[in-house]
VEXFI-779103 format. One record per residue: residue in three letters; x, y, z of N, C-alpha, C, O in turn. Coordinates in steps of 0.2 Angstrom, whole numbers, plus 5000, padded with zeros to 4 digits. Layout:
! residues N
ALAXYZXYZXYZXYZ/...
//
This chain:
! residues 299
UNK500449945000500050005000500450065000500950075004/UNK500350114995500750174995500250234995499650234993/UNK500550294997500150354996500650404994501250404995/UNK500450464991500850514989500850574995500350594997/UNK501450584998501550625003501950685001502450674997/UNK501750745002502150805000502650835005503050875003/UNK502550815011503050835016502950795023502350775024/UNK503550785026503550755033503850805037504550805037/UNK503550845041503750895045503950875052503450865056/UNK504550885053504750865060504750925065504850985063/UNK504750905071504750965076504251015076504351075076/UNK503650985074503051025073502751035080502650995084/UNK502551105082502351115088501651145088501351175093/UNK501351155082500651185081500151135079499551155077/UNK500251075078499851025075499650975081499550915079/UNK499450995087499250945092499750955098500151005098/UNK499650925103500050935109500750905108500950865105/UNK501250945112501950925112502250935105502050965101/UNK502850895105503250905099503050845094502950785097/UNK502850855088502550805084502950805077503350845075/UNK502750755073502950745066502350745062501850705063/UNK502250795058501650805054501750775047502250795043/UNK501350735045501350705038500850735034500250725035/UNK501050765028500550795024500350755018500850745013/UNK499750735017499450695012499350745006499050795007/UNK499450715000499150754994498450734992498250684993/UNK498150784990497450774988496950804993496950794999/UNK496450844990495950874995495250884991495350904985/UNK494750864994494050874991493850944990493350964987/UNK494150984994493951054994494451094990494951074988/UNK494151154987494551194983494551264986494251314983/UNK494751274992494751344995495151394991495651384989/UNK494751454990495051504986495651534989496051564986/UNK495751524996496351555000496851505002497251525006/UNK496851444999497251395002497951405003498351434999/UNK498151395009498851405012499351355009499951365009/UNK499051295008499451245005499251214998499051164998/UNK499351264993499051234986499351174984499051144979/UNK499951164986500351104984499951034987500150984984/UNK499451044991499150984994498450974990498150924992/UNK498251014986497651004983497550954978497050914978/UNK498050944973498050894969498250824972498750824976/UNK497950774970498150704972498850674969499150634972/UNK499050704964499650684960500250724962500150774965/UNK500850694961501450734961501450794957501150794951/UNK501850844959501850904955502550934955502950904959/UNK502750974951503451004950503451074952503051124949/UNK503851094957503951164959504451194954504951154953/UNK504351254952504951284948504951354951504551394950/UNK505551374953505751434956506251474951506851454952/UNK505951514947506451544942507051584945507551584942/UNK506951614950507451654953508051614955508551644956/UNK507951554956508451504959508851474953509451454954/UNK508551484947508951444941509551474939509651544939/UNK510051434938510751464936510851444929511451454926/UNK510351424925510451414918510951364916511351374911/UNK511051314920511551264919511451214913511851184910/UNK510751204912510551164906510451084908510351054903/UNK510651064914510550994915509850974915509750914912/UNK509351014916508650994915508550974908508150924906/UNK508751024904508651014897508950954894508650914889/UNK509550934896509950874894509550814896509550764892/UNK509250814902508950744904508250734902507950684903/UNK507850794901507150784899506950754893507150784888/UNK506650704892506450664886505850704883505750684877/UNK505450744887504850774884505050844881504550874879/UNK505650864882505850934879505450984883505251034880/UNK505350984889505051034893505451094895505251144896/UNK506151084895506551134897507051154891507251114887/UNK507051224890507551244885507951304888507651344892/UNK508551304886509051364888509251394882509551364878/UNK509151464882509451504877509651574880509751574886/UNK509851624875510051684878509551724882509751764886/UNK508951704882508451734887508351694893507951714898/UNK508751644894508751604900508351534899508351504894/UNK508051514905507751444905506951454904506651494907/UNK506751414899506051414898505751344900506051294898/UNK505251344904504951274906504251274903503751314905/UNK504051224899503451204896503051154900503251094899/UNK502651174905502351124909501851084905501751024908/UNK501551104900501051064896501350994894500950954893/UNK501950994893502250934891502550884896502750834895/UNK502550914903502850884908502450824911501850824912/UNK502750764912502450704915502650694922502450644925/UNK502950744925503150744932503550684934503350654939/UNK504050664930504450604931504950624937505150584941/UNK505150694938505550714943506250704941506750724946/UNK506450684935507150674934507550744933508150744935/UNK507250794931507550864931507650884938508150924939/UNK507250874942507350894949507950864952508250894957/UNK508050804951508550764953509250794951509750784955/UNK509250824945509950844943510050924944510550944942/UNK509550954946509551024947509951044953509751034959/UNK510551074952511051094957510751144962510951154968/UNK510351194959510151254963509451244966509151284969/UNK509151184965508451164968507951214965507451234969/UNK508051234959507551274956506951234954506451264954/UNK507151174953506551124951506551074957507051044959/UNK505951064960505851014965505250974965504751004963/UNK505250914966504750874965504250874972504550874977/UNK503650894971503150894976502750844976502250834972/UNK502850794981502450734981502850674980503050664974/UNK502950624984503250564984502950504986502550514991/UNK502950454983502650394985502950364991503650354991/UNK502650344997502850315002502450255004501850255003/UNK502750205007502350145010502250175018502550215020/UNK501750135021501650155028502250145032502350185036/UNK502650095031503150075035503750125034504150145039/UNK503750155028504250205027504150275030504550305033/UNK503450295030503250355034503350345041503650385045/UNK503150285044503250265051503950265053504150285059/UNK504450245049505150245051505350315052505750325056/UNK505150355047505350425048505050455055505450495058/UNK504450445056504150475062504450445068504550485073/UNK504650385068504950355074505650375076505850365082/UNK505950415071506650435073506650485078507150495082/UNK506050525079505950575085505550555091505250595094/UNK505550485092505150455097505350485104504850505108/UNK505950495105506150525112505850595113505650605119/UNK505750635108505450705109504750695110504450735114/UNK504350645107503650635109503550615116503150635119/UNK504050565118503950545125504050595130503750595135/UNK504550645129504650695134504150755134504150785139/UNK503850765128503350815127502650805127502250845127/UNK502450735126501750715126501550725118500950735117/UNK502050725114501850735107501650665103501450615106/UNK501850665096501650605092501650625085501950665083/UNK501150595082501150595074500450635073499950625076/UNK500450675068499850715065499850705058500250715054/UNK499250675056499050665049498750735046498250755049/UNK498950755041498750825038498750825031498850765028/UNK498650885028498650885021498650955018498950995021/UNK498350955012497850915009497350885014497150915019/UNK497150825012496650795017496750715018496750685013/UNK496950695024497150625025496650575023496750525020/UNK495950595024495450555022495350545015494950495013/UNK495650585011495650575003496050515001495950484996/UNK496550495005496950435004496750385010497250375014/UNK496150365011495850335017496250275019496450265025/UNK496350225014496550165016497250175019497450135024/UNK497650215016498350225019498350265026498650245030/UNK497950315026497850345033497650305038497850305044/UNK497150255037496950205042497450165044497550155050/UNK497850135039498450095041498950125045499250105050/UNK499150185043499650225046499450245053499850245058/UNK498750265054498550275061498550215065498750215071/UNK498350155062498350095066499050075069499150065074/UNK499550075064500150055066500550105071500950085075/UNK500350175070500550225075500350205082500650215087/UNK499650195082499350175089499650115092499850105098/UNK499750065087500049995090500750005093501049975097/UNK501150065090501850075092501850125098502350145101/UNK501250145101501150185107501150255105501250295110/UNK501050275099501050355098500450385099499850355098/UNK500450445101499850485101499650505094500150535090/UNK499050495091498950515084498350565084497850565087/UNK498550615080498050675079497950675071498350655067/UNK497350705069497250705062496950775061496350785064/UNK497150815056496850875054496450855048496650815043/UNK495850875048495350855043494850915041494650945046/UNK494650915035494150965033493450935034492950965034/UNK493450865036492750835037492350815031491850785032/UNK492650825025492250805019492450735017492850725013/UNK492150685020492250615018491650575021491250595025/UNK491550515018490950475021491050465028491550445031/UNK490450465031490450455039490650385041490950375046/UNK490550335037490750275038491550265039491750225043/UNK491850305035492550305035492850335042493350315045/UNK492450385044492650415051492550365056492850365061/UNK491950325055491850275060492350225061492550205066/UNK492650205055493150155055493850175058494150145061/UNK494050245056494650265059494650295066495150305069/UNK494050305068493950335075494350305081494650345084/UNK494350235081494750205087495450225087495850215092/UNK495750245081496450255081496750325081497250345080/UNK496250375082496350445082496250475089495650465092/UNK496750505092496650535099496350605099496050625103/UNK496550635094496350705093496150725086496550715081/UNK495550755085495450785078495550855078495250895082/UNK495950885073496050955072495550965066495650955060/UNK494950995068494350995063494351065060494151115064/UNK494351065054494351135050493651155050493151125047/UNK493551225051492851255050493051315046493351365048/UNK492851305039493051365035492551415035492751475034/UNK491951405036491351455036490751415039490651355038/UNK490351455043489751435046489151445042488651435043/UNK489251485036488751505032488751455026489251455022/UNK488251415025488151365020488351395013488651365009/UNK488051455011488151485004488851505003489151484998/UNK489151535008489851555008490351495007490751495003/UNK490151445011490551385011490551355004491151335002/UNK490051345001489951314995490351364990490651334985/UNK490251424990490551474985491351474986491651474981/UNK491551474992492351484993492751414994493351414993/UNK492351354995492751294995492551244990492851194989/UNK491951254987491651214981491251154984491051114980/UNK491251144991490851094993490351114998490351165001/UNK489851064999489251085004489451075011489951035013/UNK489151115016489351115023489051055027489251045032/UNK488451035024488050985028488450925030488450905036/UNK488750895026489150835028489750845033489850805037/UNK490050905032490550925037490350935044490650905048/UNK489750965044489450975051489150905054489250895060/UNK488950865050488650795052489250755054489150725060/UNK489850755051490350715053490650745060490850705064/UNK490650815060490950845067490450825072490750805078/UNK489850825072489350805077489450725079489350705084/UNK489550685074489650615075490350605079490350565084/UNK490850635077491450635081491350655088491650625093/UNK491050715089490950735096490450685100490650675106/UNK490050655097489550605100489950545102489750505106/UNK490550535099490950475100491450495106491950455107/UNK491450555109491850575114492550575112493050555116/UNK492750595106493350605104493550685105493150725104/UNK494150695107494450765108494450795101494650775096/UNK494250865101494150905095494550975097494351005102/UNK494950995092495151065092494851095085494951065080/UNK494451145086494151175080494651225077494951265080/UNK494751215070495251255067494951305062494551275058/UNK495051365063494651415059495051465056495251515059/UNK495151455049495551505045495051565044494551555042/UNK495351625046494951685045495251725040495751755040/UNK494851735034495051765028494751835027494151835027/UNK495151885027494851955027494351965021494451945015/UNK493751985023493251995018492851935016492351945012/UNK493051875018492651815016492251785022491651775021/UNK492651775027492351735033492551765040492551725045/UNK492651825040492851855046492451905049492551955053/UNK491751905047491251955049491051935056491251875059/UNK490751975060490551965067490051905067490051865072/UNK489651905062489151845061489551785061489351735064/UNK490051775057490451715056490751695063490751645065/UNK491051755066491451735073490951715078491051675082/UNK490351745078489851725083489651655081489451615086/UNK489551635075489351565073489851515075489751455077/UNK490551535075491051485077490951475085490951415087/UNK490851525089490651515096490051475097490051425101/UNK489551485093488951445094489051375092488751335095/UNK489351365087489551295085489951255090489751205092/UNK490451285093490851255098490351245104490451195108/UNK489951295106489451285112488951225111488751205116/UNK488851205105488451155104488751085104488351035104/UNK489351085105489751025106490051015113490051065117/UNK490250955115490450935122491150915122491450915128/UNK491550905117492250885117492750925114493250905112/UNK492550995114493051035111493551055116493451075122/UNK494151045114494751065118494951135117495151175122/UNK494851165111495051235110494751255103494551215099/UNK494751325102494551355096495151385094495451435097/UNK495451365088496151385086495951435080495751405074/UNK496051495080495951535074496651535070497151535073/UNK496551545064497151545059497151605055496751605050/UNK497551655057497551715053497751705046498151665045/UNK497451745042497651735035498351755033498651805036/UNK498751725029499351745027499451725019499151675017/UNK499751765015499751755008500351715006500551715000/UNK500651665010501151625008500951575003501451554999/UNK500351565002500151514997500251544990500251504985/UNK500251614989500351644983500951624979500951604973/UNK501551624983502151604980502151534978502451504973/UNK501851484982501851414981501451404975501651364970/UNK500851434974500451424968500851444962500851414956/UNK501251504962501651524956502151474955502251464949/UNK502451444959502951394958502651334955503051294952/UNK502051324956501651264953501451274946501151234943/UNK501451344944501151364938500451374938500051364933/UNK500151384944499451394945499251464947499751504949/UNK498651484946498451554948498151554955497651504956/UNK498351594959498051594966497451644965497451694963/UNK496851614968496251644967496151704971495851764969/UNK496251704978496151754982496751774986497151734989/UNK496951844986497551864989497351924993497051974991/UNK497651924999497551985004498151995008498551945008/UNK498252045011498852055015498852015022498251985023/UNK499352005025499451975032498852005036498852065036/UNK498551965040498151985045498552015051499051985053/UNK498452075053498852105058498752075065498152045066/UNK499152085069499152065076498552095080498152055083/UNK498452155078497852195082497252165080496752155084/UNK497152145073496452115071496352045074495852035076/UNK496852005073496751935075496651935083496351885085/UNK496951975087496851985094496152005095495751975100/UNK495852045091495152065092494652015090494152005093/UNK494851975085494451915083494451865089493951835090/UNK495051845092495051805097494651825103494251785106/UNK494651885105494251915110493551915109493151895113/UNK493351925103492651925101492351855102491751845105/UNK492651805099492451735100492451715108491951685110/UNK492951735111493051715118492551745123492351705127/UNK492251795121491751825125491051785124490651795128/UNK491051745119490451705118490451635119490051595117/UNK491051615122491051545124491551535130491951575131/UNK491451475133491951465138492551425136493051405140/UNK492551405130493151365127493751405126493651475125/UNK494351385127494951415125494951435118494851395114/UNK495051505117495151525110495851555109496051595113/UNK496251525104496951545104497151555096496751525092/UNK497751585095497951585088498351515087498751495091/UNK498251495081498551425080499251435077499651395075/
//
């Protein structure tokens, strides 16, 4: 069994308790216009190209059988339409101008990397976090990885957008200690408009997980002009208040770092705004906190 993983991030301290290793799965059923990790949206491997790093050495042009790369007096030209993402050009690029995003792993290969930092998990109360993209989009692999992680004594967290069959959540439930559950918007129309998917299933799965007495952290990206109104903030508090196993409400201020990632993938970034200021996100935290007894903090 294999899955395409685009990053294994060690010493992660924002994806659950303690020091953790976060495994980022490729592929997501949502298409958020502000996506902070656009490299996680497609289920297949992709190629990053950073033109500013290119030294025009020509090695990519020499090795590419599809003639995607040409070097002339104007520099390096990359034709993505011909690219089959074999990754050979990235392997020979000395400047890391070309980088393969997404690599096949077996469960045991992922777990071997995670286990390297076991001492940190044991001293900090950390563990492994499945993230993405969306782990439930590669469900069989996520299930096996969660199972083996629990069998080895690791604390297992999973970040999810919640858009997956409820039966799959029921199956994986015993192997997840903490759900980092994304709430993109509490307005059904806005959710459909800005993520491409209906909100109903997401809320149904959230309530199912809550009824199963699993710990939940609500994760709320707040995007200027899209889902940061007082109505939305009140809705987040109301949603949390309707649940019984919420550990915290984590707001995620907007940052435009996904813009450069999208450019490196040859994609157009749909929504762009400036960084959310500290003053604004502190006000957002205070507004939600006034309406709930749950901990509200910046993620």
